[in-house]
C-alpha positions as CSV (number, residue, x, y, z in Angstrom):
1,X,-30.5,-37.6,10.0
2,X,-29.5,-36.7,6.5
3,X,-29.2,-39.6,4.1
4,X,-25.7,-40.1,2.6
5,X,-27.2,-40.9,-0.8
6,X,-30.5,-40.5,-2.5
7,X,-32.3,-43.9,-2.8
8,X,-34.9,-42.2,-5.1
9,X,-32.1,-41.2,-7.5
10,X,-30.6,-44.7,-7.4
11,X,-33.9,-46.3,-8.1
12,X,-34.5,-44.0,-11.0
13,X,-31.0,-44.7,-12.5
14,X,-31.1,-48.4,-11.9
15,X,-34.7,-49.3,-12.8
16,X,-36.2,-46.4,-14.9
17,X,-33.1,-45.7,-16.9
18,X,-30.7,-48.6,-17.0
19,X,-33.3,-51.3,-16.6
20,X,-31.1,-53.5,-14.4
21,X,-34.0,-55.8,-13.8
22,X,-33.7,-57.0,-17.4
23,X,-30.3,-58.4,-16.5
24,X,-32.1,-61.2,-14.7
25,X,-32.9,-62.7,-18.1
26,X,-29.2,-63.6,-18.4
27,X,-28.1,-67.0,-17.0
28,X,-25.5,-65.4,-14.7
29,X,-28.2,-63.3,-12.9
30,X,-31.2,-65.6,-13.3
31,X,-31.5,-66.2,-9.6
32,X,-32.0,-62.5,-8.9
33,X,-35.0,-60.2,-9.2
34,X,-35.8,-56.6,-8.4
35,X,-36.7,-57.8,-4.9
36,X,-33.2,-59.2,-4.3
37,X,-31.6,-56.1,-5.7
38,X,-33.7,-53.9,-3.4
39,X,-32.9,-56.2,-0.5
40,X,-29.2,-55.7,-1.0
41,X,-29.5,-51.9,-1.4
42,X,-31.7,-51.7,1.8
43,X,-29.2,-53.9,3.7
44,X,-26.3,-51.8,2.6
45,X,-28.0,-48.5,3.5
46,X,-28.9,-49.8,6.9
47,X,-25.4,-51.1,7.7
48,X,-23.8,-47.9,6.3
49,X,-25.9,-45.7,8.5
50,X,-25.7,-47.8,11.7
51,X,-22.1,-49.0,11.6
52,X,-20.0,-46.9,9.2
53,X,-21.3,-43.4,9.4
54,X,-21.2,-43.1,13.2
55,X,-17.4,-43.4,13.5
56,X,-16.5,-41.4,10.3
57,X,-15.4,-38.3,12.2
58,X,-13.9,-40.3,15.1
59,X,-11.6,-42.3,12.8
60,X,-10.6,-39.1,11.1
61,X,-9.6,-37.5,14.4
62,X,-8.0,-40.7,15.9
63,X,-6.1,-41.9,12.8
64,X,-4.1,-45.2,13.0
65,X,-0.8,-45.0,14.7
66,X,2.2,-47.3,14.7
67,X,3.1,-48.9,18.0
68,X,6.7,-49.3,19.1
69,X,6.5,-53.1,18.3
70,X,5.6,-52.3,14.7
71,X,1.9,-53.1,14.9
72,X,-0.9,-50.8,14.1
73,X,-3.4,-49.3,16.6
74,X,-6.8,-47.9,15.5
75,X,-10.2,-47.3,17.0
76,X,-12.2,-50.5,17.6
77,X,-15.2,-49.1,15.6
78,X,-13.4,-49.8,12.3
79,X,-13.1,-53.6,13.0
80,X,-16.6,-53.8,14.4
81,X,-18.1,-52.2,11.3
82,X,-16.1,-54.4,8.9
83,X,-17.1,-57.5,10.8
84,X,-20.7,-56.6,10.2
85,X,-20.0,-56.0,6.6
86,X,-18.2,-59.3,6.2
87,X,-20.8,-61.3,8.1
88,X,-23.4,-60.0,5.7
89,X,-21.5,-61.6,2.8
90,X,-21.1,-58.3,1.0
91,X,-17.4,-58.9,0.0
92,X,-18.6,-61.9,-2.1
93,X,-21.5,-60.1,-3.7
94,X,-20.2,-60.0,-7.3
95,X,-18.3,-63.3,-7.2
96,X,-19.3,-66.7,-8.7
97,X,-21.6,-68.9,-6.7
98,X,-18.8,-71.5,-6.9
99,X,-16.7,-69.3,-4.7
100,X,-19.5,-68.5,-2.3
101,X,-20.6,-65.4,-4.1
102,X,-24.0,-64.0,-4.9
103,X,-23.3,-63.3,-8.6
104,X,-24.8,-59.8,-8.2
105,X,-24.6,-57.5,-11.2
106,X,-21.8,-55.0,-11.0
107,X,-24.3,-52.2,-11.4
108,X,-26.1,-53.2,-8.3
109,X,-22.9,-54.0,-6.4
110,X,-21.4,-50.6,-7.2
111,X,-24.6,-48.8,-6.1
112,X,-24.5,-50.8,-2.9
113,X,-20.9,-50.0,-2.2
114,X,-21.6,-46.3,-2.8
115,X,-23.6,-46.2,0.5
116,X,-20.5,-47.2,2.4
117,X,-18.2,-44.9,0.5
118,X,-20.5,-42.0,1.3
119,X,-20.9,-43.0,4.9
120,X,-17.2,-43.6,5.6
121,X,-14.6,-43.4,2.9
122,X,-11.8,-44.6,5.1
123,X,-13.4,-47.8,6.5
124,X,-14.9,-48.7,3.1
125,X,-11.4,-48.8,1.6
126,X,-10.6,-52.1,3.2
127,X,-13.3,-54.2,1.5
128,X,-13.0,-52.2,-1.7
129,X,-9.4,-53.1,-2.1
130,X,-10.0,-56.7,-1.0
131,X,-12.7,-57.2,-3.6
132,X,-10.4,-55.9,-6.4
133,X,-7.5,-58.1,-5.2
134,X,-9.7,-61.2,-5.0
135,X,-11.1,-60.6,-8.4
136,X,-7.7,-60.5,-9.9
137,X,-6.5,-63.7,-8.3
138,X,-9.8,-65.4,-9.2
139,X,-9.2,-64.4,-12.8
140,X,-5.5,-65.2,-13.2
141,X,-4.5,-67.3,-10.2
142,X,-4.2,-71.0,-9.8
143,X,-6.8,-73.2,-8.1
144,X,-4.5,-73.4,-5.1
145,X,-4.2,-69.6,-4.9
146,X,-7.9,-69.2,-5.1
147,X,-8.4,-71.7,-2.3
148,X,-5.7,-70.2,-0.1
149,X,-6.4,-66.6,-0.7
150,X,-9.6,-65.7,-2.6
151,X,-12.0,-67.8,-0.5
152,X,-10.8,-66.4,2.9
153,X,-10.9,-62.9,1.4
154,X,-14.5,-63.3,0.4
155,X,-15.4,-64.5,3.9
156,X,-13.7,-61.4,5.4
157,X,-11.0,-63.5,7.1
158,X,-8.3,-61.9,5.0
159,X,-8.0,-58.4,3.4
160,X,-6.1,-57.5,0.3
161,X,-3.9,-54.8,-1.1
162,X,-2.2,-53.7,-4.3
163,X,1.5,-52.8,-4.1
164,X,2.7,-50.9,-7.1
165,X,4.4,-47.6,-6.2
166,X,7.9,-47.2,-4.7
167,X,9.4,-44.1,-3.1
168,X,11.7,-43.3,-6.1
169,X,9.3,-44.4,-8.8
170,X,5.8,-43.1,-8.0
171,X,3.5,-43.7,-11.0
172,X,6.5,-44.5,-13.3
173,X,6.3,-48.3,-12.9
174,X,9.1,-48.9,-15.4
175,X,11.4,-47.5,-12.7
176,X,10.5,-49.9,-9.9
177,X,13.4,-51.7,-8.3
178,X,11.7,-54.5,-6.3
179,X,13.2,-57.8,-7.4
180,X,11.9,-61.4,-7.5
181,X,14.2,-64.4,-7.6
182,X,12.8,-67.8,-8.4
183,X,13.5,-70.7,-6.0
184,X,13.8,-74.4,-6.6
185,X,10.3,-75.0,-5.2
186,X,8.9,-72.5,-7.8
187,X,8.3,-69.8,-5.1
188,X,10.1,-66.5,-5.3
189,X,12.0,-64.3,-2.9
190,X,10.8,-60.7,-3.1
191,X,13.1,-57.8,-2.0
192,X,12.2,-54.1,-2.2
193,X,10.2,-51.3,-0.8
194,X,6.6,-50.3,-1.6
195,X,5.1,-46.9,-0.8
196,X,1.5,-45.5,-0.4
197,X,0.0,-49.0,0.3
198,X,-3.5,-48.5,1.5
199,X,-4.5,-51.2,4.0
200,X,-0.9,-52.4,4.0
201,X,-0.9,-53.4,7.7
202,X,-3.4,-53.7,10.5
203,X,-4.9,-56.2,12.9
204,X,-8.4,-56.2,11.4
205,X,-8.1,-59.7,9.8
206,X,-6.2,-62.9,10.2
207,X,-4.0,-62.2,7.2
208,X,-3.3,-59.6,4.5
209,X,-2.8,-60.6,0.9
210,X,-0.4,-58.3,-0.9
211,X,-0.4,-58.3,-4.7
212,X,3.2,-57.1,-5.5
213,X,4.7,-55.9,-8.8
214,X,8.4,-56.9,-9.0
215,X,11.0,-57.5,-11.7
216,X,12.1,-61.1,-12.4
217,X,15.1,-62.0,-14.5
218,X,14.9,-62.3,-18.2
219,X,12.0,-60.0,-18.9
220,X,13.8,-57.1,-20.5
221,X,14.0,-53.4,-19.5
222,X,11.2,-51.2,-18.2
223,X,7.7,-52.6,-17.8
224,X,8.6,-55.7,-19.8
225,X,10.3,-57.3,-16.8
226,X,7.5,-56.8,-14.4
227,X,5.7,-59.8,-12.9
228,X,2.9,-60.1,-10.3
229,X,3.2,-62.0,-7.0
230,X,1.0,-62.9,-4.1
231,X,2.9,-62.1,-1.0
232,X,0.9,-62.8,2.1
233,X,1.6,-61.4,5.6
234,X,1.3,-64.9,6.9
235,X,2.3,-67.9,4.8
236,X,-0.1,-70.9,4.4
237,X,1.6,-72.7,7.2
238,X,1.0,-69.8,9.5
239,X,4.6,-68.5,9.6
240,X,5.1,-64.8,9.5
241,X,6.4,-63.7,6.1
242,X,9.3,-61.2,5.7
243,X,7.0,-58.2,5.2
244,X,7.7,-55.3,7.5
245,X,5.7,-52.1,8.3
246,X,8.3,-49.3,8.2
247,X,5.9,-46.4,8.8
248,X,2.5,-44.9,8.2
249,X,1.8,-42.0,5.9
250,X,-0.2,-39.1,7.4
251,X,-2.5,-37.7,4.8
252,X,-4.8,-34.7,4.5
253,X,-7.9,-37.0,4.2
254,X,-8.9,-40.7,4.4
255,X,-7.1,-40.7,7.7
256,X,-8.9,-43.8,9.0
257,X,-7.2,-46.0,6.3
258,X,-3.8,-47.2,7.2
259,X,-1.5,-46.0,4.4
260,X,1.9,-47.6,4.6
261,X,5.6,-47.9,3.7
262,X,6.4,-51.6,3.5
263,X,9.7,-53.4,3.2
264,X,9.7,-56.8,1.6
265,X,12.7,-59.0,2.6
266,X,14.7,-56.7,4.9
267,X,15.2,-59.6,7.4
268,X,13.1,-58.0,10.2
269,X,10.6,-60.8,9.8
270,X,12.8,-63.3,8.0
271,X,11.1,-66.7,7.4
272,X,12.8,-69.3,9.6
273,X,14.3,-72.2,7.8
274,X,14.7,-70.4,4.5
275,X,18.3,-69.8,3.3
276,X,17.3,-67.3,0.6
277,X,16.7,-63.7,1.6
278,X,13.5,-62.0,0.9
279,X,9.7,-62.3,1.4
280,X,8.1,-65.4,0.0
281,X,6.0,-64.7,-3.0
282,X,4.0,-66.8,-5.4
283,X,3.8,-66.0,-9.1
284,X,0.4,-65.0,-10.5
285,X,-0.1,-66.2,-14.1
286,X,3.0,-66.0,-16.2
287,X,6.3,-64.2,-15.7
288,X,6.7,-60.7,-17.1
289,X,3.0,-60.2,-17.7
290,X,2.4,-58.6,-14.3
291,X,1.5,-55.2,-15.4
292,X,-1.2,-56.4,-17.7
293,X,-2.7,-58.5,-14.9
294,X,-2.4,-55.6,-12.4
295,X,-4.3,-53.3,-14.9
296,X,-7.2,-55.7,-14.5
297,X,-7.3,-54.6,-10.9
298,X,-6.3,-51.0,-11.6
299,X,-9.1,-50.4,-14.1
300,X,-11.6,-51.8,-11.7
301,X,-10.1,-49.6,-9.0
302,X,-10.2,-46.5,-11.2
303,X,-13.9,-46.8,-11.7
304,X,-14.2,-47.5,-7.9
305,X,-12.2,-44.3,-7.2
306,X,-14.7,-42.5,-9.4
307,X,-17.5,-43.9,-7.3
308,X,-15.7,-42.8,-4.1
309,X,-15.5,-39.3,-5.5
310,X,-19.2,-39.4,-6.5
311,X,-20.2,-40.7,-3.1
312,X,-18.3,-38.0,-1.2
313,X,-19.6,-35.3,-3.5
314,X,-23.2,-36.6,-3.2
315,X,-23.2,-36.7,0.6
316,X,-21.7,-33.2,0.8
317,X,-24.5,-32.0,-1.6
318,X,-27.2,-33.6,0.6
319,X,-25.8,-32.1,3.8
320,X,-25.5,-28.6,2.2
321,X,-29.0,-28.9,0.8
322,X,-30.4,-29.7,4.2
323,X,-28.4,-26.8,5.8
324,X,-29.6,-24.4,3.1
325,X,-33.2,-25.3,3.9
326,X,-33.0,-24.7,7.7
327,X,-30.3,-22.0,8.0
328,X,-31.9,-18.5,7.9
329,X,-29.8,-15.6,6.8
330,X,-30.4,-12.4,4.9
331,X,-33.4,-11.2,3.0
332,X,-34.5,-11.5,-0.6
333,X,-33.0,-9.1,-3.2
334,X,-35.4,-6.2,-3.6
335,X,-37.0,-6.7,-0.2
336,X,-38.5,-3.3,0.9
337,X,-38.9,-4.0,4.6
338,X,-35.6,-4.3,6.4
339,X,-37.3,-5.5,9.5
340,X,-38.8,-8.5,7.7
341,X,-37.6,-11.9,9.1
342,X,-34.5,-13.5,7.4
343,X,-35.2,-16.3,4.9
344,X,-33.7,-19.7,4.5
345,X,-30.4,-19.7,2.5
346,X,-32.1,-21.7,-0.3
347,X,-34.3,-18.6,-1.1
348,X,-31.2,-16.8,-2.4
349,X,-30.5,-17.3,-6.1
350,X,-26.8,-17.7,-5.7
351,X,-27.2,-20.5,-3.2
352,X,-29.6,-22.2,-5.6
353,X,-27.0,-21.9,-8.3
354,X,-24.4,-23.6,-6.0
355,X,-26.9,-26.4,-5.2
356,X,-27.8,-26.8,-8.8
357,X,-24.2,-27.1,-9.7
358,X,-23.6,-29.8,-7.1
359,X,-26.7,-31.7,-8.2
360,X,-25.7,-31.6,-11.8
361,X,-22.2,-32.8,-11.0
362,X,-23.0,-35.6,-8.6
363,X,-26.1,-36.9,-10.4
364,X,-24.4,-36.7,-13.8
365,X,-21.3,-38.5,-12.5
366,X,-23.4,-41.2,-10.7
367,X,-25.1,-41.9,-14.0
368,X,-21.8,-42.3,-15.8
369,X,-20.4,-44.6,-13.1
370,X,-23.5,-46.8,-13.2
371,X,-23.5,-46.8,-17.0
372,X,-19.9,-48.1,-17.0
373,X,-21.0,-50.7,-14.5
374,X,-23.8,-51.8,-16.8
375,X,-21.1,-52.3,-19.5
376,X,-19.3,-54.7,-17.2
377,X,-22.5,-56.6,-16.7
378,X,-23.0,-56.9,-20.4
379,X,-19.4,-58.3,-20.7
380,X,-20.1,-60.8,-18.0
381,X,-23.5,-62.0,-19.0
382,X,-23.7,-62.1,-22.8
383,X,-22.8,-64.9,-25.3
384,X,-23.0,-62.4,-28.1
385,X,-19.4,-61.7,-29.3
386,X,-20.4,-58.3,-30.8
387,X,-22.1,-57.1,-27.6
388,X,-19.2,-58.3,-25.5
389,X,-16.5,-56.7,-27.7
390,X,-18.4,-53.4,-27.9
391,X,-19.0,-53.3,-24.2
392,X,-15.3,-53.9,-23.6
393,X,-14.2,-51.3,-26.1
394,X,-16.6,-48.6,-24.8
395,X,-15.6,-49.3,-21.2
396,X,-12.0,-48.9,-22.1
397,X,-12.7,-45.4,-23.6
398,X,-14.9,-44.3,-20.7
399,X,-12.7,-45.5,-17.8
400,X,-10.3,-42.6,-17.7
401,X,-13.3,-40.2,-17.8
402,X,-15.2,-42.2,-15.2
403,X,-12.2,-41.9,-12.9
404,X,-11.1,-38.3,-13.5
405,X,-14.3,-36.3,-14.1
406,X,-15.9,-37.2,-10.7
407,X,-12.6,-36.7,-9.0
408,X,-12.5,-33.1,-10.3
409,X,-16.1,-32.0,-10.3
410,X,-17.5,-33.9,-7.3
411,X,-14.6,-32.4,-5.4
412,X,-15.8,-29.0,-6.7
413,X,-19.2,-30.0,-5.3
414,X,-17.6,-30.5,-1.9
415,X,-16.1,-27.0,-2.2
416,X,-19.5,-25.6,-2.9
417,X,-21.0,-27.4,0.0
418,X,-18.5,-25.7,2.3
419,X,-19.3,-22.3,0.6
420,X,-23.0,-22.8,1.3
421,X,-22.3,-23.5,5.0
422,X,-20.3,-20.3,5.2
423,X,-17.7,-20.0,7.9
424,X,-19.2,-23.0,9.7
425,X,-18.4,-25.2,6.7
426,X,-14.7,-24.6,7.2
427,X,-14.8,-26.0,10.8
428,X,-14.6,-29.5,12.1
429,X,-18.0,-29.1,13.7
430,X,-19.7,-29.7,10.3
431,X,-19.1,-32.7,8.1
432,X,-18.5,-31.0,4.8
433,X,-14.9,-30.0,5.5
434,X,-14.0,-33.7,6.0
435,X,-15.7,-34.7,2.8
436,X,-13.5,-32.2,0.9
437,X,-10.3,-33.5,2.5
438,X,-11.3,-37.1,1.9
439,X,-12.1,-36.4,-1.7
440,X,-9.0,-34.4,-2.5
441,X,-7.0,-37.6,-2.9
442,X,-9.1,-38.9,-5.7
443,X,-7.6,-36.8,-8.5
444,X,-4.3,-38.4,-7.5
445,X,-5.5,-41.9,-6.6
446,X,-4.9,-44.8,-9.1
447,X,-3.3,-42.5,-11.7
448,X,-3.3,-38.7,-11.6
449,X,-5.6,-36.6,-13.8
450,X,-2.6,-36.0,-16.1
451,X,-2.1,-39.8,-16.5
452,X,-5.8,-40.2,-17.3
453,X,-5.5,-37.5,-20.0
454,X,-2.5,-39.2,-21.6
455,X,-4.4,-42.5,-21.5
456,X,-7.5,-41.1,-23.1
457,X,-5.9,-39.1,-25.9
458,X,-2.8,-41.1,-26.3
459,X,-4.3,-44.6,-26.3
460,X,-8.0,-44.9,-25.9
461,X,-9.3,-42.7,-28.7
462,X,-6.6,-43.9,-31.2
463,X,-6.6,-47.7,-30.5
464,X,-7.9,-50.0,-33.2
465,X,-7.8,-47.1,-35.7
466,X,-10.1,-44.9,-33.6
467,X,-12.8,-47.6,-33.2
468,X,-13.4,-46.6,-29.6
469,X,-14.1,-43.0,-30.4
470,X,-16.4,-44.1,-33.3
471,X,-18.3,-46.4,-30.9
472,X,-18.7,-43.7,-28.3
473,X,-19.9,-41.3,-31.0
474,X,-22.5,-43.8,-32.3
475,X,-23.9,-44.3,-28.8
476,X,-24.1,-40.6,-28.2
477,X,-25.7,-40.1,-31.6
478,X,-28.4,-42.7,-30.7
479,X,-29.3,-40.6,-27.6
480,X,-29.4,-37.5,-29.7
481,X,-31.7,-39.1,-32.2
482,X,-34.1,-40.2,-29.4
483,X,-34.0,-36.8,-27.9
484,X,-35.1,-35.1,-31.1
485,X,-38.5,-36.5,-30.6
486,X,-38.9,-35.2,-27.1
487,X,-40.4,-32.0,-25.8
488,X,-39.2,-28.8,-24.2
489,X,-35.5,-28.1,-23.8
490,X,-34.5,-31.6,-24.7
491,X,-34.5,-31.0,-28.5
492,X,-32.3,-27.9,-28.1
493,X,-29.9,-29.7,-25.8
494,X,-29.6,-32.6,-28.2
495,X,-28.5,-30.2,-30.9
496,X,-25.9,-28.6,-28.6
497,X,-24.5,-32.0,-27.6
498,X,-24.3,-33.1,-31.2
499,X,-22.4,-29.9,-32.1
500,X,-20.0,-30.3,-29.2
501,X,-19.3,-33.9,-30.2
502,X,-18.6,-33.0,-33.8
503,X,-16.2,-30.3,-32.7
504,X,-14.2,-32.7,-30.4
505,X,-14.0,-35.3,-33.2
506,X,-12.5,-32.6,-35.5
507,X,-10.1,-31.5,-32.8
508,X,-9.0,-35.1,-32.1
509,X,-8.1,-35.4,-35.8
510,X,-6.3,-32.1,-35.8
511,X,-4.2,-33.0,-32.8
512,X,-2.9,-36.2,-34.3
513,X,-2.5,-34.7,-37.8
514,X,0.9,-33.2,-36.9
515,X,2.5,-36.6,-36.5
516,X,4.2,-35.3,-33.4
517,X,3.0,-37.0,-30.2
518,X,4.6,-34.3,-28.0
519,X,2.4,-31.6,-29.6
520,X,-0.7,-33.8,-29.7
521,X,-0.4,-34.7,-26.0
522,X,0.9,-31.4,-24.6
523,X,-2.6,-30.4,-23.5
524,X,-4.1,-33.9,-23.0
525,X,-5.5,-32.8,-19.6
526,X,-7.5,-30.1,-21.3
527,X,-8.8,-32.7,-23.8
528,X,-9.8,-34.9,-21.0
529,X,-11.7,-32.1,-19.3
530,X,-13.5,-31.2,-22.5
531,X,-14.4,-34.8,-23.3
532,X,-15.5,-35.4,-19.8
533,X,-18.0,-32.5,-19.9
534,X,-19.3,-33.8,-23.2
535,X,-19.8,-37.3,-21.8
536,X,-21.6,-35.9,-18.7
537,X,-23.8,-33.8,-21.0
538,X,-24.6,-37.1,-22.8
539,X,-25.5,-38.7,-19.4
540,X,-27.9,-35.8,-18.7
541,X,-29.5,-36.0,-22.1
542,X,-30.0,-39.8,-21.4
543,X,-31.7,-38.9,-18.2
544,X,-33.9,-36.2,-19.9
545,X,-35.2,-38.8,-22.3
546,X,-35.9,-41.1,-19.3
547,X,-38.1,-38.5,-17.6
548,X,-39.9,-37.6,-20.7
549,X,-43.7,-37.4,-20.0
550,X,-43.3,-38.0,-16.3
551,X,-44.5,-35.4,-13.7
552,X,-43.5,-34.7,-10.1
553,X,-40.9,-32.9,-8.1
554,X,-38.2,-35.5,-8.6
555,X,-38.5,-35.4,-12.4
556,X,-38.7,-31.6,-12.5
557,X,-35.5,-31.5,-10.4
558,X,-33.8,-33.7,-13.0
559,X,-35.0,-31.4,-15.8
560,X,-33.6,-28.3,-14.0
561,X,-30.3,-30.0,-13.2
562,X,-29.9,-31.0,-16.8
563,X,-30.7,-27.5,-17.9
564,X,-28.1,-26.1,-15.6
565,X,-25.5,-28.4,-17.0
566,X,-26.3,-27.5,-20.6
567,X,-26.6,-23.8,-20.0
568,X,-23.7,-23.3,-17.4
569,X,-21.3,-26.2,-18.0
570,X,-21.3,-27.4,-21.5
571,X,-20.4,-24.0,-23.0
572,X,-17.1,-24.2,-21.1
573,X,-16.0,-26.8,-23.7
574,X,-15.8,-24.4,-26.6
575,X,-12.8,-22.4,-25.5
576,X,-11.0,-25.6,-24.5
577,X,-11.5,-27.0,-27.9
578,X,-10.3,-23.7,-29.5
579,X,-7.1,-24.0,-27.4
580,X,-6.6,-27.6,-28.5
581,X,-7.2,-26.9,-32.2
582,X,-4.5,-24.1,-32.1
583,X,-1.9,-26.8,-31.2
584,X,-0.6,-24.4,-28.6
585,X,3.0,-25.0,-27.5
586,X,3.1,-22.8,-24.3
587,X,3.9,-25.7,-22.0
588,X,6.3,-27.4,-24.4
589,X,8.3,-24.3,-25.0
590,X,8.5,-23.2,-21.4
591,X,12.0,-23.8,-20.1
592,X,12.6,-25.0,-16.6
593,X,14.9,-22.1,-15.9
594,X,12.2,-19.6,-16.7
595,X,10.1,-20.6,-13.7
């Protein structure tokens, strides 16, 4: 059986590069060691292979359906797998010991979750959303809310969701119409409709904890009026809340995850004994600060989406690598004897090109995801204000890249995996076609690529007078300086990275020099793609310095993948930067009637 991830690569990134073992010197992680980290990774790999991977194709083929009574039917394997996951205490992994958690470093927890995301993207979505939900309530909720909702979620008794989008609003949260009306007992009545709610209804757990954005009176127009509410499917006294499943969305991929249209307060499940119409909700934090609270969860989810894209790209790469080694077809270029036996696909240069491309994408993206996770651990474990603030700032800048770059390029890895399989890859008989379908959502999930581009260029590189961009540049330059003392290609690649970084800094200044945000942001997606490639090149240069002086097939593979990225991929940035520096107005000047 093909592994869904490379444990050797994870060990290299965690221990030889990021030195996560050093985190155990911090008070928060003092009870851990490399042995406990390895035990968690071993456990997750075992559960993922035995309980998640076996029903991946089955849950894709037999997607959830809505029964006539409004409940959801799905294959039993999903609940069985999630019960094993919950019983292992994995939902509580990163949480405080006071809540029953293990206080695992985020870096280790993200690596552990990647096994499940690679083995079964759909089933892993339920605990993924639950952990993000519980983390938000644990951060901003009251002690009572933590007892009523967080603790049961960490035990796997409840699962959680995030309810942002609405049919008419999509990603434009300023246009949501869900309303919240305060009651005499300080609860609220929530009325409205939410769309695209993953995990929005099921019978997998005793309860579902919805985190719902709604507008309360007195908050002003747009996003200023948005507040955040806990709206459980069942209230603390066991009474069914007025939350109704209207329908299930049927998607191209991730078919095993219920994706729902929910009505809050339509009277279908009206709470008996309550005169006020609407679902009962409980305010999280303060009124009218809901969007800032939800971004706590959303930013966590964005990095998690990046990991999902990485995991799906990685498993597709490994499956196509195995296929290329055993599938024989064709003969080497220049072969003089037409009767000679066919060779394995991997003997062909173009197949090796596609495998190298996949390797460079998925291993580079995994390095970025784990690097961002290490920044979270620095935030959580240090008492040094400078380290904390720098980790927060750098994470802010990298988050749109860590979400969008894997969503684009690990999807491309899945496309190449299909190509390597040939016609077989386009059939349901092989796994790689499902990985592509499952991964195709991630460029849309938790903010489209266009939104991430606007966030990066419009906010992240300009905030605090450009402090985030300067900090990223200083970290990248530190890597370049270390690489100058290395051997082989590393010195040359350091110079190429430094040149690309200097160019994008110049372009950033040029874009904003016009004083016209419309012009500056017209091609923000191109900017995001260019910056993403430069950041991944940085991740590869980091890995090159980590393998310096080491021998063996694994390290030679790292060197070749790095070389591929610098020779084939980084040069793509130059024409993108040229386009940006020209302040091109093609998209701005195109009139709708000309299409």
